[in-house]
C-alpha positions in Angstrom: 51.1 23.2 -20.2 52.0 20.3 -18.4 50.2 16.6 -18.6 49.0 17.4 -14.9 47.5 21.0 -15.5 46.0 19.8 -18.9 44.7 17.0 -16.8 43.1 19.1 -14.3 41.4 21.7 -16.8 39.9 18.5 -18.2 38.6 17.7 -14.6 37.6 21.3 -13.6 35.8 21.2 -17.4 33.9 18.0 -16.8 33.1 19.3 -13.3 31.1 22.5 -14.8 29.4 20.3 -17.3 28.3 18.1 -14.4 27.1 20.7 -12.2 25.1 21.7 -15.0 23.6 18.4 -15.5 23.4 18.0 -11.9 20.6 20.7 -11.5 19.0 19.7 -15.0 18.8 16.1 -13.3 17.0 17.7 -10.1 14.8 19.6 -11.8 13.4 16.1 -13.3 13.6 14.8 -9.9 11.2 17.6 -8.8 8.9 16.3 -11.8 9.0 12.8 -10.7 8.2 13.8 -6.8 5.1 15.7 -8.2 3.7 12.9 -10.1 4.3 10.4 -7.2 2.2 13.0 -4.7 -0.6 12.9 -7.7 -0.4 9.3 -7.4 0.1 8.4 -3.9 3.0 6.5 -5.2 6.0 5.5 -2.5 9.6 7.2 -3.4 11.2 4.2 -3.8 11.0 2.1 -7.0 13.4 -0.6 -6.4 12.8 -2.4 -9.9 13.4 1.0 -11.7 17.0 1.5 -9.9 18.1 -1.6 -11.0 17.1 -1.3 -14.6 18.5 1.8 -14.7 21.9 0.1 -12.8 22.2 -2.5 -15.4 21.4 -0.4 -18.5 23.6 2.7 -17.6 26.4 0.5 -16.6 26.5 -0.7 -20.1 27.7 3.0 -21.4 31.3 2.0 -19.9 33.7 0.4 -21.8 36.5 -0.2 -19.6 35.3 -3.0 -17.2 37.6 -1.8 -14.4 35.6 1.2 -14.2 32.0 0.1 -14.2 31.9 -0.7 -10.7 32.9 2.4 -9.9 30.4 4.1 -12.3 27.7 1.8 -10.6 28.6 3.1 -7.1 28.3 6.7 -8.5 25.1 6.2 -10.0 24.0 4.4 -6.4 25.0 7.8 -4.9 23.4 9.9 -7.3 19.9 8.1 -6.8 20.4 8.0 -3.1 20.7 11.9 -3.5 17.8 12.1 -5.6 15.8 10.2 -3.2 16.4 12.3 -0.3 15.2 15.4 -2.0 12.1 13.6 -3.2 11.8 12.9 0.8 12.0 16.3 1.4 9.7 17.4 -1.4 7.2 15.1 -0.2 7.2 15.8 3.2 3.8 17.6 3.3 2.0 14.9 1.5 -1.1 14.1 3.4 -2.5 10.4 3.2 -5.4 9.5 4.9 -6.4 6.1 6.8 -9.5 5.0 9.0 -8.6 4.6 12.6 -6.9 6.6 14.9 -3.0 7.1 15.9 -1.1 3.3 16.2 -3.7 1.2 14.2 -2.8 -0.7 11.8 -4.0 1.5 9.0 -1.9 3.9 10.5 1.6 1.5 10.8 0.9 0.8 7.1 0.3 4.5 5.8 3.4 5.9 7.5 5.4 2.3 6.0 4.2 2.9 2.5 4.7 6.9 2.8 7.3 7.4 5.5 8.0 11.0 4.8 3.7 12.1 4.5 1.5 13.1 7.1 -0.6 10.5 7.8 -4.2 11.9 9.1 -6.9 9.5 10.8 -10.5 9.8 9.9 -13.5 8.1 11.3 -14.7 5.7 8.7 -13.2 4.3 5.0 -15.8 6.6 3.3 -14.6 9.7 4.9 -11.0 8.6 4.5 -11.5 8.1 0.8 -13.5 11.3 0.6 -10.9 13.4 1.9 -9.3 12.3 -1.3 -12.1 13.1 -3.5 -12.4 16.4 -1.9 -8.6 17.1 -2.3 -8.0 17.5 1.4 -5.6 14.7 1.2 -3.4 13.3 -2.0 -4.1 10.0 -1.3 -6.0 6.7 1.1 -4.5 3.7 2.2 -7.5 1.7 2.8 -7.8 -2.2 3.6 -9.3 -4.1 1.0 -8.8 -8.2 2.5 -7.5 -9.8 5.6 -6.6 -13.3 5.5 -7.9 -14.2 8.3 -11.2 -12.3 8.4 -11.9 -12.3 4.8 -12.8 -9.0 2.4 -13.2 -5.6 3.7 -16.6 -5.2 1.6 -17.2 -1.5 2.5 -13.8 -0.5 0.6 -15.0 -2.6 -2.1 -18.1 -0.5 -2.7 -15.9 2.5 -2.5 -13.8 1.2 -5.3 -17.1 0.2 -7.2 -18.8 3.7 -6.8 -16.5 6.1 -6.2 -14.2 7.7 -9.1 -10.7 7.2 -7.6 -7.9 4.6 -8.5 -5.9 2.0 -7.0 -2.3 2.5 -7.7 -1.0 0.1 -5.5 -1.7 -2.8 -3.3 0.8 -3.6 -0.4 0.8 -6.7 1.9 1.5 -5.9 5.9 1.7 -8.7 8.2 -0.8 -8.5 11.1 0.8 -9.6 14.8 -0.9 -9.5 17.6 0.2 -8.7 21.0 -0.8 -9.1 24.7 -0.1 -5.4 25.7 -0.4 -3.6 29.4 0.9 -1.5 31.7 4.6 -1.2 33.1 5.4 -3.3 36.2 2.2 -5.6 34.4 2.7 -9.0 33.6 0.1 -11.7 32.0 -0.9 -13.2 35.4 -2.2 -10.4 36.5 -4.4 -9.5 33.5 -8.5 -10.6 33.9 -9.8 -8.3 30.9 -8.8 -7.7 27.6 -10.1 -5.1 24.7 -9.2 -5.4 21.2 -11.4 -4.7 17.9 -13.6 -7.6 17.3 -11.1 -8.8 14.7 -8.3 -8.9 17.1 -10.2 -10.7 19.5 -11.2 -13.4 16.9 -7.4 -13.9 16.0 -6.5 -14.3 19.9 -9.7 -16.6 20.8 -7.7 -19.7 21.5 -5.0 -17.5 23.5 -7.9 -15.6 25.6 -9.9 -18.8 26.4 -6.8 -20.6 27.6 -6.3 -17.6 29.9 -9.7 -17.1 30.7 -9.7 -13.7 30.1 -13.3 -11.6 29.8 -13.1 -10.2 26.2 -14.6 -6.7 25.3 -14.9 -4.9 22.0 -13.1 -1.7 21.0 -13.9 -0.1 17.3 -9.9 0.2 17.2 -6.7 -2.0 18.6 -5.3 1.5 19.3 -8.5 2.5 20.9 -8.4 -0.5 23.2 -4.5 0.1 24.1 -5.4 4.0 24.9 -8.2 2.8 27.0 -5.7 0.5 28.7 -3.3 3.4 29.3 -6.0 5.7 30.7 -7.4 2.7 33.3 -4.1 2.5 34.9 -5.1 -1.2 35.9 -2.6 -3.8 35.7 -5.8 -5.8 35.7 -6.7 -4.7 31.7 -4.3 -5.3 28.7 -5.3 -4.5 25.4 -4.6 -7.0 21.8 -2.9 -4.7 19.4 1.0 -4.3 17.8 4.3 -3.1 19.2 3.7 0.0 17.5 0.7 0.7 19.0 1.8 -0.5 22.3 5.0 1.9 22.2 2.6 4.4 21.3 0.6 4.7 24.4 3.7 3.8 26.5 2.5 0.0 27.1 4.7 -2.8 27.6 4.3 -6.0 25.7 3.2 -8.5 28.1 3.2 -11.6 25.1 4.4 -11.6 21.7 2.7 -13.3 18.7 -0.5 -14.8 20.1 -2.4 -14.6 16.9 -4.1 -18.5 16.6 -2.6 -18.1 13.0 1.1 -17.1 12.2 -0.4 -16.5 8.7 -2.4 -12.9 9.4 -2.0 -10.7 6.4 -4.3 -7.3 5.4 -3.8 -6.2 2.1 -3.8 -2.4 2.2 -4.8 -0.4 -1.3 -3.6 2.9 -2.2 -6.2 5.1 -3.7 -5.4 8.3 -5.5 -7.3 11.0 -7.6 -4.9 10.2 -11.0 -4.3 6.6 -12.2 -0.7 5.5 -12.6 -0.3 3.1 -15.7 2.5 1.6 -17.3 2.1 0.3 -21.0 5.3 -1.4 -20.4 5.9 -2.7 -17.0 2.2 -3.1 -15.3 1.4 -7.1 -14.9 -1.2 -6.5 -12.2 -4.7 -5.0 -12.5 -7.9 -4.0 -10.6 -11.4 -3.7 -12.2 -15.0 -3.8 -11.5 -18.1 -4.8 -13.9 -21.8 -5.9 -14.1 -22.7 -8.4 -16.4 -25.8 -8.1 -19.2 -28.8 -9.9 -17.6 -28.4 -12.7 -20.6 -28.0 -16.5 -19.9 -24.3 -17.3 -19.5 -23.3 -13.5 -19.0 -20.7 -13.9 -16.3 -19.6 -17.2 -17.8 -18.4 -15.3 -21.0 -16.7 -12.7 -19.0 -14.6 -14.7 -17.4 -14.0 -16.5 -20.8 -13.4 -13.3 -22.5 -10.7 -12.3 -19.7 -8.8 -16.2 -20.1 -8.9 -16.3 -23.6 -6.8 -13.1 -23.9 -3.8 -14.2 -21.8 -4.8 -12.7 -18.4 -4.8 -14.7 -15.1 -8.1 -14.0 -12.8 -6.7 -14.2 -9.5 -9.6 -13.4 -7.6 -13.6 -12.5 -8.5 -15.6 -11.2 -5.6 -19.5 -10.2 -5.7 -21.2 -7.7 -4.0 -25.0 -6.1 -4.2 -25.3 -3.2 -6.7 -27.4 -1.5 -4.7 -29.4 -0.2 -7.4 -31.6 -3.3 -8.4 -32.6 -6.2 -5.9 -30.8 -9.0 -6.3 -28.0 -7.3 -9.2 -24.4 -7.7 -8.2 -21.1 -6.4 -9.6 -17.5 -8.0 -9.7 -14.5 -7.0 -8.0 -11.6 -8.4 -10.2 -8.1 -8.9 -9.5 -5.8 -10.3 -12.5 -2.2 -10.7 -13.8 -1.1 -9.5 -16.9 -0.5 -5.9 -18.6 -4.3 -4.2 -19.1 -2.5 -1.4 -20.8 -1.0 -3.8 -23.5 -3.1 -4.5 -27.1 -3.8 -7.9 -25.4 -5.5 -5.6 -22.6 -7.3 -3.7 -25.0 -8.8 -6.5 -27.1 -9.9 -7.6 -23.5 -11.6 -5.0 -22.4 -13.2 -4.9 -25.8 -14.5 -8.6 -25.8 -15.9 -7.6 -21.9 -17.6 -4.7 -23.4 -19.9 -7.3 -25.2 -21.0 -8.9 -22.1 -20.8 -6.3 -19.7 -23.2 -3.5 -18.6 -20.5 -1.7 -16.8 -16.8 -1.7 -16.6 -14.5 0.0 -14.8 -10.4 -0.5 -14.6 -9.8 0.7 -11.1 -5.9 0.6 -11.3 -2.8 -1.0 -13.0 0.3 -1.2 -11.3 3.6 -3.4 -11.7 3.3 -5.8 -9.0 1.8 -6.4 -5.1 4.1 -5.4 -2.6 5.0 -6.6 0.9 5.5 -4.1 3.9 8.4 -5.3 6.1 7.4 -5.4 9.8 
């Protein structure tokens, strides 16, 4: 047998082994996809992929082959992602509002292969996950202009769902109207109260009459149905496209920094003892002198950074409050266990709502 034949025989044997390993790898991918669906996690985990590329490249001793092997791995990962996308096509993602609302846009950006399903309010979207009607819910927890979304904070405290990720989405408001209309034609504008507030200076400068709508998408839909060039809505570009409207003026926010933070709620918590560096928890302190101060000190003394601490009425007893806390550090580590043990000494109720690697930003 010639050297060429020997080489081809080796290639055939390796190809057969690789085919078997590929099938085994894709079975593992199915398990990964099911895990992500249960916990409301997106398909792409860029940090994980970079780590795998860096580690696996070290298995190749010949330097001239490393770049080829890395490209081979990237191709495998892309195929795995495509397979996960296919498996997650039936994922049901609840949000509050109507199609075209900012929550709808966020849900589709986080889960591009899922089915985003609208619900009339935050509680219904949350309960859809509790009942199993949906796999996860994408709900706003804070806006940089309007502040906290207290109804969602209450759901996190009183409910049992876990937060498995927080995503920041820039909110860009635009004046949208009928095809053929211009800014000069507009006399009245419709939008959600927050949208009107964010664009109050613009509305005043143009002398528009402002009308509140339950949602920016509802406002856009009204403009489309009215068919009147004198009526416009304040909404996103995506909402304008959905209802066949034209952007009459772009980025009319008073503040150029307008971001909403969306949390993904799921029935199953997702925790990584090695990687998680962000946590959300709720607690109530015991009715004793310095109770809150002792609880806050316990967090810092164990090496954790408390990024946010917000109080809300507990609704059980008058003038009693619970605290919604966000912090940096791995709460699943030994230091985290120590912190939770210390907090138990000063808290009447304590619940870790979720932990994850980092807060992420959605592209617009």
